[in-house]
C-alpha positions as CSV (number, residue, x, y, z in Angstrom):
1,M,63.1,-62.4,-77.7
2,P,63.5,-64.3,-74.1
3,K,61.1,-63.1,-71.5
4,T,62.7,-61.4,-68.5
5,K,61.8,-63.2,-65.2
6,R,60.5,-61.0,-62.6
7,K,62.1,-61.3,-59.1
8,V,59.6,-63.0,-56.6
9,V,59.8,-61.3,-53.3
10,S,59.4,-63.4,-50.8
11,K,56.4,-62.7,-48.2
12,S,58.5,-63.6,-45.2
13,K,61.3,-61.3,-46.3
14,R,59.0,-58.2,-46.1
15,P,59.6,-55.3,-43.5
16,I,57.7,-56.1,-40.1
17,K,56.8,-53.4,-38.1
18,D,58.2,-53.1,-34.8
19,K,55.9,-53.9,-31.9
20,A,57.4,-50.8,-29.9
21,S,56.8,-48.4,-33.3
22,S,53.2,-49.8,-33.5
23,L,52.6,-49.4,-29.6
24,K,53.8,-45.6,-30.4
25,L,51.7,-44.7,-33.3
26,K,48.5,-46.3,-31.0
27,A,50.0,-44.0,-28.0
28,T,50.5,-41.1,-30.6
29,K,46.8,-41.5,-31.8
30,K,45.2,-41.7,-28.5
31,T,47.0,-38.4,-27.4
32,K,45.8,-36.8,-30.5
33,S,42.1,-37.9,-29.6
34,N,42.8,-36.6,-26.1
35,N,44.2,-33.3,-27.6
36,S,41.1,-33.3,-30.3
37,I,38.8,-33.4,-26.9
38,R,40.4,-31.0,-25.1
39,V,40.6,-28.6,-28.2
40,N,36.6,-29.0,-28.4
41,K,36.2,-28.3,-24.5
42,E,38.3,-25.1,-24.3
43,A,36.1,-24.0,-27.8
44,V,32.8,-24.8,-26.0
45,A,34.5,-22.8,-22.7
46,A,35.1,-19.9,-25.1
47,N,31.6,-19.6,-26.1
48,E,30.4,-19.8,-22.2
49,P,30.2,-16.4,-20.0
50,P,32.6,-16.4,-17.2
51,L,31.8,-18.0,-13.8
52,F,31.7,-14.7,-11.8
53,F,31.8,-14.6,-7.7
54,W,32.4,-13.0,-5.0
55,K,31.0,-13.5,-1.2
56,E,30.5,-17.0,0.2
57,S,26.5,-17.0,0.4
58,E,26.4,-16.8,-3.4
59,T,24.4,-19.8,-4.7
60,E,26.4,-20.5,-8.0
61,G,30.2,-19.6,-6.9
62,G,29.7,-19.0,-3.0
63,F,32.3,-22.5,-2.5
64,L,34.9,-20.6,-4.6
65,S,35.0,-17.3,-2.4
66,P,38.2,-16.8,-0.5
67,W,36.0,-16.6,2.9
68,Y,33.9,-19.6,2.3
69,K,34.4,-21.7,5.5
70,S,35.7,-25.0,4.8
71,R,38.4,-25.8,7.3
72,F,41.7,-27.8,6.4
73,R,44.8,-28.2,7.9
74,V,48.4,-27.3,6.9
75,D,51.9,-27.7,8.6
76,G,49.8,-28.3,11.7
77,V,48.0,-25.4,11.4
78,M,44.3,-25.4,11.0
79,Y,42.7,-22.8,9.0
80,E,38.5,-21.8,8.7
81,S,39.1,-20.7,4.9
82,V,41.4,-19.9,2.1
83,G,41.1,-15.9,3.2
84,H,42.3,-16.8,6.4
85,A,45.5,-18.9,5.5
86,I,46.4,-15.8,3.0
87,M,46.3,-13.4,5.8
88,A,48.6,-15.6,8.3
89,E,50.9,-16.2,5.4
90,K,51.2,-12.2,4.9
91,A,52.2,-12.0,8.5
92,R,54.8,-14.7,7.8
93,I,56.6,-13.5,4.6
94,F,56.6,-9.5,6.8
95,G,57.6,-10.6,10.0
96,G,54.8,-9.8,12.0
97,K,55.1,-13.0,14.6
98,E,52.2,-11.8,17.1
99,V,50.4,-10.3,14.4
100,L,50.3,-14.2,12.8
101,Q,49.4,-15.7,16.6
102,L,46.4,-13.4,16.3
103,I,45.0,-14.0,12.8
104,I,45.5,-18.0,13.5
105,A,43.7,-17.7,16.5
106,A,40.6,-15.6,15.2
107,K,37.6,-17.6,14.2
108,S,35.8,-14.7,12.7
109,A,36.7,-13.6,9.0
110,E,36.3,-9.8,10.1
111,Q,38.6,-10.2,12.5
112,Q,40.9,-12.3,10.4
113,K,40.9,-9.3,7.9
114,I,41.5,-6.9,10.7
115,W,44.7,-8.4,11.7
116,G,45.6,-9.2,8.1
117,N,45.5,-5.6,7.1
118,N,47.5,-4.6,10.1
119,V,50.9,-6.5,9.2
120,K,53.8,-4.4,9.8
121,N,56.7,-4.2,7.3
122,F,54.2,-4.9,4.5
123,D,55.8,-4.6,0.9
124,E,53.4,-4.3,-1.6
125,K,56.1,-5.2,-4.5
126,R,56.6,-8.5,-2.9
127,W,53.4,-9.2,-2.1
128,Q,52.6,-8.9,-5.9
129,E,55.3,-11.3,-6.8
130,E,54.2,-14.0,-3.7
131,A,50.5,-13.7,-4.3
132,L,49.6,-15.9,-7.0
133,M,51.8,-18.4,-5.4
134,I,49.8,-18.2,-2.0
135,A,46.7,-18.3,-3.4
136,T,47.3,-21.7,-5.5
137,R,48.8,-23.7,-2.1
138,A,45.7,-22.2,0.0
139,N,43.3,-23.5,-2.7
140,M,44.8,-26.7,-3.2
141,S,45.0,-27.3,0.4
142,K,41.4,-26.3,0.6
143,F,40.5,-28.7,-2.2
144,S,42.7,-31.6,-1.4
145,Y,42.1,-31.6,2.6
146,S,38.9,-29.6,3.6
147,T,36.6,-31.3,6.2
148,K,33.7,-29.8,5.0
149,P,31.2,-31.9,2.7
150,P,30.3,-32.3,0.0
151,N,33.1,-33.0,-2.5
152,L,34.6,-29.7,-3.2
153,Q,36.4,-31.0,-6.2
154,K,33.2,-32.2,-8.0
155,Q,31.8,-28.9,-7.5
156,L,35.1,-27.1,-8.7
157,L,34.9,-29.6,-11.9
158,S,31.3,-29.1,-12.3
159,I,32.2,-25.5,-13.7
160,G,33.7,-27.3,-16.9
161,E,36.0,-25.1,-18.6
162,R,34.4,-21.4,-17.8
163,E,36.8,-19.2,-16.8
164,I,36.9,-18.1,-13.0
165,V,36.2,-14.7,-12.2
166,L,36.7,-13.5,-8.4
167,A,34.5,-10.2,-9.1
168,S,35.6,-8.1,-6.2
169,P,35.1,-4.6,-7.1
170,S,38.0,-3.5,-3.9
171,D,40.4,-5.9,-5.3
172,R,42.4,-5.6,-8.4
173,L,45.0,-8.3,-7.7
174,F,43.5,-11.4,-6.2
175,G,40.1,-10.0,-8.0
176,I,39.1,-7.8,-11.2
177,G,38.2,-4.2,-9.6
178,F,34.4,-4.7,-10.6
179,G,31.3,-6.5,-9.3
180,A,30.0,-9.0,-11.8
181,A,26.9,-6.8,-13.3
182,E,29.4,-4.1,-14.1
183,A,32.3,-6.5,-15.1
184,K,29.3,-8.0,-17.6
185,T,29.9,-4.4,-19.5
186,T,33.5,-3.6,-19.1
187,S,36.2,-4.7,-21.6
188,Q,38.6,-7.5,-20.0
189,D,41.5,-5.0,-20.9
190,Q,40.1,-3.0,-18.0
191,W,40.0,-6.1,-15.2
192,G,42.6,-6.4,-12.7
193,Q,44.7,-9.4,-12.8
194,N,42.3,-11.8,-11.0
195,L,44.9,-13.9,-9.5
196,F,42.4,-15.7,-6.9
197,G,40.7,-16.8,-10.0
198,K,43.9,-18.0,-11.7
199,S,44.8,-19.8,-8.8
200,L,41.5,-21.8,-8.6
201,D,42.2,-22.6,-12.5
202,A,45.8,-24.0,-11.8
203,V,43.9,-26.2,-9.1
204,R,41.4,-27.2,-11.0
205,R,43.8,-28.2,-14.0
206,S,45.9,-30.2,-11.4
207,I,42.7,-32.1,-10.4
208,Q,42.0,-32.6,-14.5
209,Q,45.4,-34.2,-14.6
210,L,44.9,-36.7,-12.1
211,N,42.4,-38.1,-14.1
212,D,44.0,-37.4,-17.5
213,P,47.9,-37.2,-17.4
214,N,48.4,-36.1,-20.6
215,F,46.1,-32.8,-19.6
216,P,48.3,-29.8,-19.6
217,A,49.4,-27.7,-16.6
218,A,48.8,-24.3,-16.5
219,F,50.4,-21.4,-14.5
220,D,50.3,-17.6,-14.8
221,K,52.9,-15.1,-13.2
222,P,51.9,-12.4,-11.1
223,G,52.1,-8.6,-11.0
224,G,50.2,-5.2,-11.0
225,K,48.4,-3.1,-8.7
226,M,47.3,-4.6,-5.8
227,N,44.6,-3.6,-3.2
228,V,45.4,-4.9,0.2
229,Y,42.0,-5.2,1.3
230,W,39.9,-7.7,0.8
């Protein structure tokens, strides 16, 4: 019985991988690798305690405080701190032009707070809606344009992936409504919104994204009960 001849396939006729597909595959592998590294960092952060801060005089997180002196300029106006900028924005939103000028001119945090907490036509609901965006813009300006050494961005990134928490006992909008000691023994379900801490996290992620374009941006929506005073 005659043998059936096998069809020989020429090597030259074998499918050749498209160069673009090859590059795409490499990019996918790189992205997966970056995602894996990021997941590992987040897993480590989940086991680390939050970074609680409040006053500018604190050793570890004092530089994160709303009232930490770090001068920066926005739209031609020089601010002494993020808290200073937030108080000025409160006056802008609610139409207190005279108070706005007094806040901008005030050099001490105490005076800025006094004028900021005497803004007329204050609307708590609107302030809750605007608070996170305002704090994020102010913190972004601080960590981008501050004239104060040392490098604030490096300090912020040195925190790693730890949760950033404003442990202000009197503020449940920007902070959590508890001091650090009490917060450690209180369920997070009972904490305030911590919008100031979340704004710092958004700034941290923006800086990380500059170093790694694949790093995801994160932002949270504000809402809930607030305390007008810092």
